[in-house]
VOVO-938225 format. One line per field, with one value per residue (C-alpha): x, z, y; residue number from 1; residue in three letters. Coordinates in Angstrom, 1 decimal. Example, Ala and Ser with C-alpha at 12.3 -4.5 7.8 and 13.67 -1.06 7.14 Angstrom:
VOVO-938225
xx: (12.3,13.7) .
zz: (7.8,7.1) .
yy: (-4.5,-1.1) .
num: (1,2) .
residuo: (Ala,Ser) .
***
This chain:
VOVO-938225
xx: (102.2,103.3,106.3,104.3,101.8,104.7,106.1,102.7,102.2,105.6,105.2,101.7,102.1,101.2,98.7,101.5,103.1,99.8,99.5,103.0,101.8,98.8,100.9,104.1,102.7,105.6,104.9,107.3,109.2,108.4,111.3,111.4,110.7,114.1,113.5,113.4,110.3,110.2,108.7,107.9,107.3,106.0,106.4,109.7,111.1,108.1,107.6,105.4,107.8,110.8,109.2,108.1,111.3,113.3,110.4,110.7,114.4,113.8,111.6,108.2,106.7,107.4,109.3,113.0,114.3,112.5,114.9,113.6,114.6,113.5,112.4,111.8,109.8,109.1,108.7,111.9,112.3,112.6,115.3,118.2,116.2,115.6,119.3,119.8,117.2,119.0,122.3,120.7,119.1,122.5,124.1,121.8,123.2,119.8,120.6,117.2,117.8,119.5,119.1,117.9,117.0,115.6,114.0,111.6,110.8,107.6,109.0,112.0,109.8,107.0,108.6,107.8,106.9,105.2,104.1,103.3,102.9,101.4,102.1,102.8,99.9,99.2,98.4,95.4,96.4,95.0,91.4,91.1,87.9,87.8,86.6,89.7,91.9,90.2,90.8,94.4,95.1,93.1,95.7,98.5,96.8,95.5,99.1,100.2,97.4,98.5,102.1,100.9,98.9,101.9,104.8,104.0,103.7,100.2,99.6,101.0,99.5,98.7,97.9,97.1,98.0,97.9,94.6,91.8,93.0,89.8,89.0,92.6,92.7,89.6,91.2,94.3,92.3,90.2,93.4,94.9,92.1,94.2,95.2,92.6,90.5,91.1,94.7,93.9,93.3,93.3,94.5,92.1,94.4,95.5,91.9,91.6,94.8,93.6,90.3,91.9,94.2,91.2,89.4,92.4,92.7,89.0,88.8,92.0,92.9,96.0,94.2,96.6,95.9,96.7,93.7,91.2,89.8,87.3,87.2,86.0,86.3,83.6,83.7,85.9,89.2,87.6,85.5,82.4,84.1,82.3,84.5,82.4,82.9,79.6,81.5,84.5,85.7,88.3,90.7,92.7,96.3,97.6,95.3,94.1,90.5,87.5,86.7,83.8,82.4,84.0,80.6,80.4,84.0,83.5,80.0,79.4,76.9,77.2,81.0,80.7,78.2,79.6,83.1,84.7,83.4,84.2,87.6,88.7,87.1,88.9,92.2,94.2,93.2,93.9,97.5,98.0,96.7,98.9,102.1,101.9,102.4,100.2,100.5,103.6,105.0,101.6,100.5,103.7,103.2,99.7,100.7,103.3,100.5,98.2,100.6,102.1,98.6,97.5,100.5,101.4,97.8,95.8,95.4,91.6,91.8,89.5,91.2,90.0,90.9,89.4,88.8,86.7,83.0,81.8,79.9,80.1,77.5,76.3,74.4,77.1,77.4,79.4,81.7,83.7,86.6,85.1,86.5,85.2,86.1,88.3,90.5,93.6,95.5,98.4,97.9,94.1,91.4,87.8,85.1,83.6,79.8,78.5,75.0,74.4,72.1,69.9,72.0,75.2,73.7,72.7,76.2,77.6,75.4,76.4,80.1,79.1,77.3,80.4,82.4,79.8,80.0,83.8,83.8,81.5,83.9,87.1,85.8,84.5,88.0) .
zz: (8.3,8.8,11.1,13.9,14.0,14.4,17.2,18.9,18.7,20.1,22.9,24.0,26.8,26.0,28.0,29.8,30.7,32.0,34.2,35.5,36.4,38.3,40.3,40.9,41.0,38.7,35.1,32.8,30.2,26.7,24.3,21.9,18.2,16.7,14.2,14.9,15.5,13.8,16.2,15.3,17.8,16.4,18.3,19.3,20.8,23.0,26.7,26.4,23.8,26.1,28.8,26.6,24.7,27.8,28.8,25.4,26.0,29.3,27.7,28.8,25.3,24.0,26.8,27.9,25.2,22.0,19.7,18.3,15.5,16.7,14.5,15.8,13.8,14.4,12.5,11.0,13.7,16.3,14.4,16.7,19.8,18.4,17.9,21.6,22.5,20.3,22.1,25.5,24.3,23.0,26.3,28.1,26.1,25.9,24.6,22.9,20.3,17.1,15.5,16.4,13.6,13.9,10.9,9.7,6.5,6.4,4.0,6.3,9.4,8.2,5.8,7.0,10.5,12.7,15.7,15.4,18.5,17.1,20.0,18.1,17.8,17.9,21.5,22.5,22.5,24.6,23.6,21.5,21.8,21.0,17.4,16.8,18.1,15.7,12.8,13.7,14.0,11.1,8.5,10.7,11.1,7.5,6.4,8.8,7.7,4.1,5.0,6.8,3.7,1.4,3.5,6.6,7.1,6.0,9.6,11.4,14.9,15.5,18.8,18.8,21.9,20.5,21.3,20.4,20.3,19.3,16.3,15.3,15.2,13.0,10.6,10.4,9.8,7.0,5.2,5.2,3.6,2.8,6.5,8.6,10.6,13.7,13.6,14.6,18.2,20.6,24.1,27.1,29.3,31.0,32.1,33.3,35.3,36.8,37.7,39.4,41.4,42.7,43.7,45.6,47.5,48.3,49.6,51.6,54.2,52.3,49.1,46.1,42.5,41.5,43.4,41.4,38.3,35.5,35.7,32.3,30.4,27.8,24.9,24.3,25.9,27.0,29.8,28.5,29.0,31.3,34.0,35.0,38.0,37.6,36.7,38.9,41.7,44.4,44.7,47.7,47.8,48.7,46.9,43.9,44.6,44.3,47.6,46.8,44.2,43.9,44.7,48.0,48.8,48.3,49.8,48.8,45.9,45.8,45.5,42.7,40.6,41.2,42.8,41.1,37.6,37.6,39.1,36.4,33.7,34.9,36.0,33.1,33.8,37.5,36.7,34.5,37.3,39.9,37.8,35.2,32.5,31.0,31.9,30.3,32.3,33.2,29.5,28.4,30.9,29.8,26.1,27.0,28.9,26.0,23.4,25.6,26.5,22.9,21.5,24.5,25.7,28.8,30.1,30.3,32.1,30.8,29.8,28.0,24.5,22.0,18.9,15.7,16.7,13.7,14.8,18.5,20.7,22.4,19.7,19.5,16.2,13.7,12.4,15.4,17.5,20.9,24.1,25.0,27.5,25.6,26.1,24.0,22.7,20.2,18.7,18.5,20.8,21.4,22.6,25.7,26.0,29.4,30.8,30.9,33.1,31.7,33.7,32.2,28.7,28.9,29.9,27.1,24.6,25.8,25.0,21.8,20.7,21.3,19.1,16.3,16.4,16.4,13.3,11.5,12.1,11.4,8.2,6.8,6.6) .
yy: (-136.8,-133.2,-132.6,-130.9,-133.8,-136.2,-134.0,-133.8,-137.6,-138.2,-135.6,-136.9,-139.4,-143.0,-145.0,-146.7,-143.3,-142.0,-145.1,-144.4,-140.9,-142.3,-144.7,-142.7,-139.2,-138.1,-137.5,-139.2,-137.1,-138.5,-138.8,-135.9,-136.2,-136.5,-133.7,-130.0,-127.9,-124.5,-121.9,-118.3,-115.5,-112.2,-108.9,-110.4,-107.1,-106.5,-107.2,-110.4,-111.9,-111.0,-113.1,-116.0,-116.5,-117.5,-119.8,-121.5,-121.9,-123.6,-126.2,-124.8,-124.9,-128.4,-130.0,-129.8,-132.1,-131.1,-129.3,-125.9,-123.7,-120.3,-117.4,-113.8,-111.3,-107.6,-104.4,-102.8,-100.1,-102.8,-104.8,-103.6,-104.4,-107.9,-108.3,-107.5,-110.2,-112.7,-111.9,-112.6,-115.8,-117.0,-116.0,-118.3,-121.3,-123.0,-126.5,-126.9,-124.1,-125.3,-121.9,-118.4,-116.0,-112.5,-110.9,-108.2,-110.2,-112.3,-114.9,-115.6,-115.7,-117.9,-120.4,-124.0,-122.7,-125.4,-123.2,-119.5,-117.4,-114.2,-111.8,-108.5,-106.1,-102.4,-101.5,-99.4,-95.7,-92.9,-92.2,-95.4,-97.4,-101.2,-100.5,-98.3,-101.1,-103.6,-101.3,-100.7,-104.4,-105.8,-105.1,-106.6,-109.9,-109.9,-109.7,-112.4,-114.7,-114.3,-115.1,-118.2,-119.2,-118.6,-119.9,-121.9,-125.6,-126.9,-128.0,-125.0,-124.4,-120.8,-119.0,-115.3,-113.3,-109.8,-108.0,-108.1,-111.7,-113.6,-111.4,-111.1,-114.9,-114.8,-112.4,-114.5,-117.7,-116.1,-115.0,-118.5,-120.6,-123.7,-124.2,-126.1,-123.7,-125.8,-124.8,-121.2,-120.3,-117.3,-117.3,-117.2,-119.3,-116.1,-115.5,-119.1,-118.9,-115.6,-117.2,-120.2,-117.9,-115.8,-119.0,-120.4,-117.1,-117.0,-120.6,-120.2,-122.9,-123.8,-124.7,-124.6,-123.8,-127.3,-128.6,-126.4,-128.1,-127.4,-123.6,-122.4,-119.1,-118.6,-116.2,-113.2,-112.2,-108.9,-107.5,-109.5,-112.9,-115.3,-117.0,-120.0,-122.3,-124.2,-127.5,-126.9,-129.1,-129.3,-132.3,-133.5,-132.3,-135.8,-138.2,-136.2,-137.4,-135.1,-133.4,-131.1,-128.7,-125.2,-123.7,-125.6,-124.9,-121.1,-121.0,-117.4,-117.0,-113.2,-113.4,-116.0,-114.0,-110.6,-110.1,-113.1,-112.5,-108.7,-109.3,-111.7,-109.5,-106.4,-108.0,-106.6,-103.1,-103.6,-104.7,-101.6,-99.4,-101.0,-101.5,-98.9,-101.6,-104.2,-108.0,-109.5,-112.3,-113.8,-113.5,-115.2,-118.0,-118.6,-118.8,-121.4,-123.3,-123.0,-124.4,-127.1,-128.5,-128.3,-130.2,-132.4,-133.2,-132.4,-136.0,-135.4,-132.1,-129.4,-126.2,-123.0,-122.2,-119.7,-121.8,-121.6,-122.0,-123.9,-127.0,-126.2,-127.9,-124.7,-122.9,-120.2,-118.3,-120.5,-117.8,-116.4,-117.5,-118.3,-119.6,-123.1,-125.8,-128.3,-131.3,-131.9,-134.8,-135.1,-131.7,-131.8,-130.3,-131.4,-129.1,-130.6,-130.7,-129.7,-129.0,-125.2,-123.3,-120.4,-117.9,-119.2,-119.3,-115.7,-114.7,-116.8,-115.1,-111.6,-112.3,-114.0,-110.8,-108.7,-111.1,-110.9,-107.1,-107.2,-109.5,-107.1,-104.2,-106.1,-107.8,-104.5,-103.1) .
num: (1,2,3,4,5,6,7,8,9,10,11,12,13,14,15,16,17,18,19,20,21,22,23,24,25,26,27,28,29,30,31,32,33,34,35,36,37,38,39,40,41,42,43,44,45,46,47,48,49,50,51,52,53,54,55,56,57,58,59,60,61,62,63,64,65,66,67,68,69,70,71,72,73,74,75,76,77,78,79,80,81,82,83,84,85,86,87,88,89,90,91,92,93,94,95,96,97,98,99,100,101,102,103,104,105,106,107,108,109,110,111,112,113,114,115,116,117,118,119,120,121,122,123,124,125,126,127,128,129,130,131,132,133,134,135,136,137,138,139,140,141,142,143,144,145,146,147,148,149,150,151,152,153,154,155,156,157,158,159,160,161,162,163,164,165,166,167,168,169,170,171,172,173,174,175,176,177,178,179,180,181,182,183,184,185,186,187,188,189,190,191,192,193,194,195,196,197,198,199,200,201,202,203,204,205,206,207,208,209,210,211,212,213,214,215,216,217,218,219,220,221,222,223,224,225,226,227,228,229,230,231,232,233,234,235,236,237,238,239,240,241,242,243,244,245,246,247,248,249,250,251,252,253,254,255,256,257,258,259,260,261,262,263,264,265,266,267,268,269,270,271,272,273,274,275,276,277,278,279,280,281,282,283,284,285,286,287,288,289,290,291,292,293,294,295,296,297,298,299,300,301,302,303,304,305,306,307,308,309,310,311,312,313,314,315,316,317,318,319,320,321,322,323,324,325,326,327,328,329,330,331,332,333,334,335,336,337,338,339,340,341,342,343,344,345,346,347,348,349,350,351,352,353,354,355,356,357,358,359,360,361,362,363,364,365) .
residuo: (Met,His,Arg,Ile,Asn,Lys,Ile,Ala,Asn,Gln,Leu,Ser,Pro,Ser,Thr,Glu,Glu,Leu,Lys,Ser,Val,Glu,Thr,Ser,Gly,Cys,Pro,Ser,Cys,Pro,Ala,Pro,Tyr,Asn,Gly,Val,Ala,Lys,Val,Leu,Val,Thr,Gly,Ala,Ala,Gly,Asn,Ile,Ala,Tyr,Ser,Ile,Leu,Phe,Gly,Ile,Gly,Arg,Gly,Lys,Leu,Leu,Gly,Pro,Asn,Gln,Lys,Ile,Glu,Leu,Tyr,Leu,Leu,Asp,Ile,Pro,Ile,Met,Ala,Asp,Lys,Met,Lys,Gly,Val,Val,Met,Glu,Leu,Lys,Asp,Cys,Ser,Phe,Pro,Ile,Phe,Thr,Lys,Ile,Ile,Ser,Thr,Thr,Asp,Tyr,Lys,Thr,Ala,Phe,Thr,Asp,Ile,Asp,Val,Ala,Leu,Leu,Ile,Gly,Ala,Lys,Pro,Arg,Gly,Lys,Gly,Met,Val,Arg,Ala,Asp,Leu,Leu,Lys,Ala,Asn,Ala,Asn,Ile,Phe,Lys,Gly,Gln,Gly,Lys,Ala,Ile,Glu,Gln,Tyr,Ala,Ser,Arg,Asp,Val,Lys,Val,Val,Val,Val,Gly,Asn,Pro,Ala,Asn,Thr,Asn,Ala,Leu,Ile,Thr,Met,Lys,Asn,Ala,Pro,Ser,Ile,Pro,Pro,Ser,Asn,Phe,Thr,Ala,Met,Thr,Arg,Leu,Asp,Gln,Asn,Arg,Ala,Ile,Ser,Gln,Ile,Ala,Asp,Lys,Ile,Gly,Asn,Gly,Val,Gln,Val,Gly,Gln,Ile,Asn,Asn,Val,Ile,Ile,Trp,Gly,Asn,His,Ser,Lys,Thr,Gln,Tyr,Pro,Asp,Ile,Ser,His,Gly,Tyr,Leu,Thr,Cys,Lys,Lys,Thr,Gly,Lys,Val,Val,Thr,Ser,Leu,Lys,Ser,Ala,Ile,Asn,Asp,Glu,Phe,Trp,Ile,Asp,Asn,Thr,Phe,Ile,Ser,Thr,Val,Gln,Gln,Arg,Gly,Lys,Ala,Ile,Ile,Asp,Ala,Arg,Gly,Leu,Ser,Ser,Ala,Ala,Ser,Ala,Ala,Asn,Ala,Cys,Leu,Asp,His,Val,Arg,Asp,Trp,Leu,Cys,Gly,Thr,Asn,Gly,Arg,Ile,Val,Ser,Met,Ala,Val,Pro,Ser,Lys,Gly,Asn,Pro,Tyr,Gly,Ile,Asn,Asp,Asp,Ile,Ile,Tyr,Ser,Phe,Pro,Val,Thr,Cys,Ser,Ala,Gly,Asn,Tyr,Thr,Ile,Val,Lys,Leu,Pro,Ile,Ser,Met,Lys,Ser,Tyr,Gln,Arg,Met,Lys,Lys,Thr,Glu,Gln,Glu,Leu,Val,Glu,Glu,Arg,Lys,Val,Ala,Leu,Ser,Ile) .
***
């Protein structure tokens, strides 16, 4: 068994621990795997990485006790900035780090890596359309895929954050053919978190985000994504029991079909307009959520992950990275089969078509 599978099995709560959670309301902290997890963060001198690295140090990736050997990768002109980041990480004296290495060399960065957070990507410049962005990033993720193929652990878990994330993940996967396709994912957890926050604000009356369940992001991490509350429900803050469906709690069909969907789809742009900078801390937080749930398990909760579509139960094209509802356990995910209305299916197919077009552009390079 590969090291990361051993870690995931150890970190996933046992049946007895889950029962303890149900009765005490306090999740137990599983004992860590007594080995060291090797974690890579690319684009390590960038804003998202700057936020994510300190979260890793605080135990938000694999728990507060799991030892981590941390690798930072960026392009040569960012080497000095990476050194400054390493200084700060060391000044925090995070006890879970056994080693912190910054590098611009792929072999050093990817050798025997267990978890790869591929954050670094070329940002969209002025006047660039999405096709230009795809072309600019294709070679970056082709190179990283080849490095994973050549150097990484055979069971490395990969999450792509750098945009366009879904298609960048597809390029990475196709350039690492000996690694199981299921080990490559892209992040739509930020969109899920945004959707849940919007719903909590809309319902009001003291409803908290932790009471909102089964909000799903379908498709692409782009303005065509489909945030779906059709299967969502609200639980009681005190008992955790189901209170009502989200549709009933919101009781505003126009808001659900129009305001809500467009707000989630355009949230990134709205943050740039308001802040003058793109989402960084929220993206970092979502990446930590994504990996922690993937490796430590969701305890039956449905979360959104963009994963290889082959064999999916929804009739989506078999050769894209598409966001589905999943549950996770011990380093594995399972796509959840849910009944879908015709309205939802049409929205799901629209975002699928964008991903098919992106694939065509990216793979032609």
